C-alpha positions in Angstrom: 7.0 69.4 -38.8 3.7 68.9 -40.7 4.7 65.4 -41.7 5.4 64.5 -38.0 2.0 65.8 -36.9 0.3 63.7 -39.6 2.2 60.6 -38.5 1.2 61.1 -34.9 -2.4 61.5 -35.8 -2.4 58.4 -37.9 -0.8 56.4 -35.0 -3.5 57.6 -32.6 -6.2 56.8 -35.0 -4.8 53.3 -35.3 -4.5 52.7 -31.6 -7.8 54.0 -30.2 -10.2 52.1 -32.5 -8.1 48.9 -31.9 -8.5 49.3 -28.1 -12.2 49.8 -28.4 -12.6 46.7 -30.6 -10.7 44.5 -28.2 -13.0 45.6 -25.3 -16.1 44.7 -27.2 -14.8 41.4 -28.5 -16.3 38.3 -26.8 -14.8 34.9 -27.1 -15.8 31.5 -25.7 -13.6 29.9 -23.0 -13.9 26.2 -24.0 -12.3 24.7 -20.8 -12.8 26.9 -17.7 -12.0 25.7 -14.2 -14.0 27.1 -11.3 -13.5 26.9 -7.6 -16.9 27.9 -6.4 -20.2 26.0 -6.6 -21.5 28.4 -9.3 -20.5 29.2 -12.9 -20.2 32.9 -13.7 -20.4 34.6 -17.1 -16.7 35.5 -16.9 -15.9 31.8 -16.6 -17.5 30.9 -19.9 -16.7 34.0 -22.0 -13.7 36.3 -22.4 -14.2 40.0 -22.8 -17.5 40.5 -20.9 -16.3 43.4 -18.8 -18.4 44.3 -15.8 -20.7 41.3 -16.3 -18.0 38.8 -15.5 -19.4 38.1 -12.0 -22.9 37.4 -13.2 -24.0 33.9 -12.1 -25.4 31.8 -14.9 -25.4 28.3 -13.6 -24.4 25.7 -11.0 -20.9 24.2 -11.0 -20.4 20.4 -11.1 -19.5 18.5 -7.9 -15.9 18.7 -6.7 -13.5 17.1 -9.1 -16.2 16.6 -11.8 -16.9 18.2 -15.1 -20.0 19.6 -16.7 -20.6 20.3 -20.4 -22.4 23.4 -21.6 -23.5 23.0 -25.2 -23.8 25.5 -28.1 -27.6 25.9 -27.7 -27.3 26.8 -23.9 -24.3 29.1 -24.5 -26.2 30.9 -27.2 -29.2 31.5 -25.0 -27.0 32.8 -22.1 -25.0 35.1 -24.5 -28.3 36.5 -25.9 -29.9 37.0 -22.5 -26.8 38.9 -21.3 -26.5 41.0 -24.4 -23.2 39.6 -25.6 -22.1 39.8 -29.2 -21.4 36.1 -29.5 -23.0 33.2 -31.3 -21.9 29.6 -31.8 -20.0 28.9 -35.0 -21.3 25.3 -35.0 -23.3 22.9 -33.0 -20.1 21.4 -31.8 -19.1 24.6 -29.8 -19.2 23.9 -26.1 -17.6 24.8 -22.8 -16.4 22.0 -20.5 -16.4 23.3 -16.9 -14.2 21.5 -14.3 -14.7 22.0 -10.6 -11.3 22.5 -9.0 -10.5 20.2 -6.1 -7.8 18.5 -4.2 -7.9 14.7 -3.8 -7.5 13.7 -0.1 -4.8 11.1 0.4 -6.6 7.8 1.1 -3.9 7.1 3.7 -5.2 10.1 5.7 -8.7 8.7 5.5 -7.6 5.2 6.5 -5.6 6.6 9.5 -8.6 8.4 10.9 -10.8 5.4 10.3 -8.3 3.1 11.9 -8.3 5.2 15.0 -12.0 5.2 15.2 -12.1 1.4 14.7 -9.5 0.9 17.5 -11.9 2.8 19.8 -14.6 0.4 18.7 -12.5 -2.6 19.8 -10.6 -3.6 16.7 -7.1 -5.0 17.1 -4.2 -2.5 17.1 -2.8 -4.1 13.9 -5.4 -4.4 11.1 -6.0 -3.7 7.4 -9.0 -2.0 5.9 -10.5 -3.2 2.7 -13.0 -0.8 1.2 -16.0 -2.1 -0.8 -15.3 0.8 -3.2 -11.7 0.2 -4.0 -11.5 3.4 -6.2 -12.7 5.6 -3.3 -11.6 9.2 -3.7 -12.4 12.2 -1.4 -12.4 15.5 -3.2 -12.1 18.8 -1.3 -12.2 22.4 -2.4 -8.8 23.5 -3.7 -7.9 25.7 -0.7 -9.6 23.6 2.0 -7.7 22.1 5.0 -7.1 18.4 4.0 -8.6 16.9 7.2 -11.3 14.3 7.8 -13.6 13.2 10.6 -15.4 9.9 11.0 -19.1 9.8 11.9 -21.8 7.2 12.2 -19.3 4.3 12.6 -20.8 0.9 12.9 -18.7 -2.2 13.4 -19.7 -5.9 13.5 -16.9 -7.9 15.2 -18.5 -11.2 14.2 -18.1 -10.7 10.5 -15.5 -7.9 10.6 -17.6 -5.5 8.6 -17.9 -1.7 9.1 -19.8 1.2 7.7 -19.2 4.9 8.4 -19.5 8.4 7.0 -16.3 10.4 6.0 -16.7 14.1 6.7 -14.2 16.5 5.1 -12.8 18.8 5.9 -13.0 17.7 9.5 -13.7 21.2 11.0 -16.0 22.6 8.2 -17.6 19.8 6.3 -17.8 20.2 2.5 -18.4 16.6 1.7 -20.0 13.6 3.4 -19.1 10.3 1.8 -20.6 6.9 3.0 -18.0 4.1 3.1 -18.2 0.4 4.0 -15.8 -2.5 4.0 -14.1 -5.2 6.0 -11.4 -5.2 8.7 -8.8 -7.8 8.8 -6.5 -8.4 11.8 -2.8 -8.6 10.8 0.3 -9.8 12.5 4.0 -9.1 11.8 5.6 -12.1 10.3 9.4 -12.7 10.1 10.6 -12.8 6.5 14.0 -12.9 4.8 15.3 -9.5 3.7 17.5 -11.1 1.0 17.8 -14.4 -0.9 19.4 -17.0 1.4 21.1 -20.0 -0.1 20.7 -23.6 0.9 24.1 -23.9 2.7 23.9 -20.6 4.6 23.2 -20.2 8.2 20.4 -17.6 8.8 21.5 -14.7 11.0 19.5 -12.1 12.8 20.3 -9.5 10.2 18.8 -11.7 7.5 15.3 -11.4 9.0 12.9 -8.5 8.8 9.1 -8.2 9.4 6.1 -7.9 7.1 2.5 -7.3 8.0 0.3 -10.2 6.8 -3.4 -10.7 7.2 -4.2 -13.5 9.6 -6.6 -15.1 7.1 -3.6 -15.5 4.7 -1.3 -17.2 7.1 -0.8 -20.9 6.8 -0.8 -23.1 9.9 2.8 -24.0 9.5 4.0 -20.4 9.0 6.7 -19.5 11.5 5.8 -16.4 13.5 8.9 -16.2 15.8 12.2 -15.0 14.3 14.0 -17.0 17.0 12.8 -20.2 15.4 14.4 -19.2 12.1 17.7 -17.6 13.2 20.5 -20.2 13.3 18.8 -22.5 10.9 19.5 -23.3 7.2 17.2 -23.3 4.2 16.3 -26.7 2.7 16.2 -25.3 -0.8 16.9 -21.5 -0.5 14.6 -18.7 0.8 13.3 -15.8 -1.2 13.1 -12.2 0.3 9.8 -11.0 1.7 8.3 -14.5 1.8 6.9 -16.0 5.0 8.9 -19.0 6.2 7.2 -22.4 6.8 8.3 -25.2 9.1 9.4 -27.4 6.2 11.5 -24.6 4.6 14.3 -24.8 7.2 16.4 -27.3 9.0 19.3 -27.2 11.4 22.7 -26.7 9.7 24.3 -30.0 8.9 27.2 -30.6 11.1 27.3 -34.4 10.4 27.1 -35.3 6.8 25.6 -38.5 5.5 28.4 -41.1 4.9 31.0 -39.2 7.1 33.0 -40.9 9.9 32.0 -39.6 13.3 33.4 -40.1 16.8 30.7 -41.9 18.9 31.0 -41.4 22.7 29.1 -43.1 25.5 29.3 -41.5 29.0 28.1 -43.0 32.2 28.9 -42.1 35.8 31.6 -44.7 35.9 33.1 -44.8 32.4 33.5 -43.1 29.0 33.7 -45.2 25.8 34.5 -44.0 22.3 34.2 -45.6 18.9 34.1 -44.8 15.3 30.8 -44.9 13.3 29.5 -44.0 9.9 26.6 -41.6 9.6 23.6 -43.0 7.7 21.9 -39.6 7.4 22.6 -35.9 7.7 22.3 -34.4 11.1 22.2 -30.9 12.7 23.3 -30.1 16.2 21.1 -31.7 18.9 19.3 -33.9 16.3 19.0 -37.6 16.6 20.4 -39.6 13.6 21.3 -43.2 12.8 24.9 -44.3 12.6 26.6 -47.7 11.9 29.4 -48.8 14.3 32.4 -49.4 12.1 33.7 -52.3 14.3 30.4 -54.1 15.0 28.4 -53.0 11.9 25.4 -52.4 14.3 23.1 -49.5 13.7 22.3 -47.2 16.6 20.6 -43.9 17.2 22.8 -41.1 18.5 22.5 -37.4 19.2 24.6 -34.9 17.3 26.6 -32.6 19.6 29.1 -31.0 17.2 31.0 -31.4 13.9 31.4 -35.2 13.5 30.7 -35.7 17.2 27.8 -37.8 18.5 26.9 -39.2 21.8 25.1 -42.4 22.6 22.3 -42.4 25.1 22.8 -45.3 27.7 19.4 -46.8 26.8 20.3 -46.9 23.1 23.6 -48.5 24.0 22.0 -51.2 26.0 19.6 -51.9 23.2 22.4 -52.3 20.7 24.1 -54.8 23.0 20.9 -56.7 23.2 20.8 -57.0 19.4 
């Protein structure tokens, strides 16, 4: 019984002083994160008890960091009566201001709406002067924005504005500037299309392209592409130019074709050899097998061509 009592007393003696020592022990927090615009004693030091809410400095801007060095920390600890001193001149606390980064797409969507109200085309792209633009908001804030002080010059396409965030209770006002480019939807292949293929409607999609990046011979109408064939093959997501396509060859160079002449009073047929490839409804040259005369004909189908009456008369005159 006596041994048990002594053991209990020893345990109590070991626990109570230990608890008191932990309460008085002060340690540096080297990398605190704060959400307010001030830094409190409890952010910098661990074990300060009731003094934790004491304001000792200003927090850095949203998303930024501030370094509190050993000299400053020592002065604060001494002024607050803390039993702490720097172990070396390299001791420091790096305070980070907590924030959320607003998605730039949200900013651009609001800005686009404001620009449309100012007369900008429905389809456009925005290019910011500051291409690394970031909008930081308090960690718990509503991620919304408003646009103020918008100015737009339609002659040069430049704009300036102020981004206000959050939109209903501003915490940040960020000036922005840049340029607006009108864009159009350009038909592009959705897959690689080989030289001998006929382009179908399902082979064509659309991609937004800035007008200043479109060549004069770029095809803007999918109807002018469907039913054609590539000259050398088409790559996906690349704009198609006039010279990239041609009508599918239905009369091959060197092939024998049936040449027909129709008038109100007669129909004549003859055989001819194609001098060049031809797509449907294209005009090509052929050589009459019998007379060896060359004449221009119009392709109407596979190995089928027709002679226009004027061309026929001209060939007779030769």
